[in-house]
N, C-alpha and C positions, 0 to 999 in steps of 0.2 A: 506389540504395537508398531514397533519400528519395522518388523517384516511386513506387516499388513500395509504400512505407509509406503514401503519400497515397492511392494507388488501391486497395490491397488491405487496409489496416488496418481497425481498428474503425470502425463508423459514428458511434459516439459516444465522445468522449474528454473526460475531465475530468482536468485537471492543473493545475500551476503553471507560471507563466511564468518566464523568467529574470530578468525586470525587476520592479523594486518599484513598487508604488502610491505616488502623491505625494498622494493624497487620503484623508482619513479616518484611515488608520494606515499606517505603513511596514512593508509586508510584501510578499512576493512575491504577485503577482496571481493569482487563480483564472482558469483558461481552461477554456471549453466549447467544443468544437468538434463540429459536427453535419454530417455529409457531405450534400450535395445530390445526389440521384441523377435522372437523365433517366428517361424512360418504359421504357428497356430495362434499367434498373437499374445503369447505369454511373455511376461518380462523376464530376460535372461541376464540382464546387466544395464549399465548405465555408462553413457560418455559424459566425462566431466571436464569442463573448461574453467579454470580459475584464472583471473587477472583483474584488471581494472578497465572499466568502460572509459571511453574518452570524455572530455568536457562536453563535446558536441552531442554525445548520446544523452548526457544528463540534461542538456540545455534544450533538447528537441521537444516539441510538444508531444505529450504522451499519445494524443489521438493520431499522430503521424507514424507511430511505431506500430507495425502489423498486428503484433500479438495483442497489444493494448488497445488498438482500434477496434478488434473484434470484440473485446470486452466492452467497450464503450457502445458500440452498435447493439450489443445484447441488452445493456442497460437501457438505453433509448427505446428499444422495441418493447421491452418489458414495461417501461413507463408509458408507452403508447403516446409519446410527445410529438406532435407535428413539427417536421423540420422547419426551422426558421421561426418558431414560436419563442416567446420569452423564456419559458421554462426550458425548452430545448437547449437554447443558448446557455442558460444558467447551468444546466447539467454538464454540457461540454466545458464550460469554464472551470467549474469545480473539479472535474475529472482532470483537466490540464494542470490545476493547481496542487493536486495530490502528489505526494512523493512516489516516484516511479517503483522504488523498492517496495512500498505497500501495494501498488496497483498490481504488481507481478504476483504478489503473495495471496491477495484475497480473490475469493471467488466472486461471481456476478452477484449473487444474492447479498453476500455481505457488503459489496460495493454499492449496491442500491440502498441498503439500510444506512450506510455512511452518508451518502449524498443527501438522502431525505432527512437525515438528523442535522446535517449542516443548514439545509434550507429551512427547516423548522426552527432552529436555533436562531437564525438570522431574522426570522419574523417574530420570535417571542422575546430574544434578548436573554434567554436562559443560558446556564452553564450546563453542558452535557458531556458525559463520558460514554465512549463506546469501547467495548472490549471484544476484539476478535482474535481467536486462536491463530497462531502462525501454522500454516499447513504443514510445516516441517516438524511441528512438535517441539520446537526450541524455545517457545515463549509465547507472548501474547502481543498483539498490536493494540495500543491504547490511544485513541483519539480523543483529545480534550477540545471541546468547542467553547469559547467564552468570548463574551463582547470584548472588543478592543480596549474599551475604556477600563476594564478590570485587569488588563495584562500589565506585567512588569517583570524584570529579571528576577526579582525576588519571589514572586508568584510562581513563576517557571521552576525555579530551583526547589521551592517547596513542593510543588505538584510531583516532579521527578522523584524526590526522596521518598514522598508519602506514597506514591504508586509502586514504586520499587519495594518499599517496606510491606505494603499490604499484599502485593503478589509474591513476596519472597525472593525478589530478583536480586542479581548481584551487579547487573549493569543495565543501563537504560541508554538508548540512542534516541536523539531527539531530531525532529524536523519542524521548524518554525514556519508558518505561513501567516502573515498578517494582512488579511484582505481588506479591501475598502469596505466601509460600512454600506449595507444595502445593495450590493451588486447582484444578488440572486433572486430578489423578488421585487 
């Protein structure tokens, strides 16, 4: 499985390492992997860059980052949303609200499912859980969508513990986004 992922996986990987940086700030390091190809197009290695992105990189709108902008354009094209329409603006806003780490790791189809689920949950007020395997095979990305009125620190803690227990995980990294009610539809 590891060999297949190395040889057949994406040519560019932007992710987080499992280890923390000991320089500048204590945080999981950013990892950029670019596969090296021979003249026949076969994978023969990888260039790896480890470090920490700047605060500016994290605060930039995801749609302004070329790699992510391409994903957003593919999602918008697949959804066939007219530019400037309400749904087009909603998808762009949702995309920019999502954690960059996750946007780098998910494929376009999984991203479309996530965006649709958020929009549907906003309409219905339902609680939804989405599970997306990490393309590096190190874990799973879990998105919990619940109405703001149901959220508390206690609920967040309980969700983290129960999800980690159900999935047999040893650690969970969380990103919290509290959107305004009704912005997507």
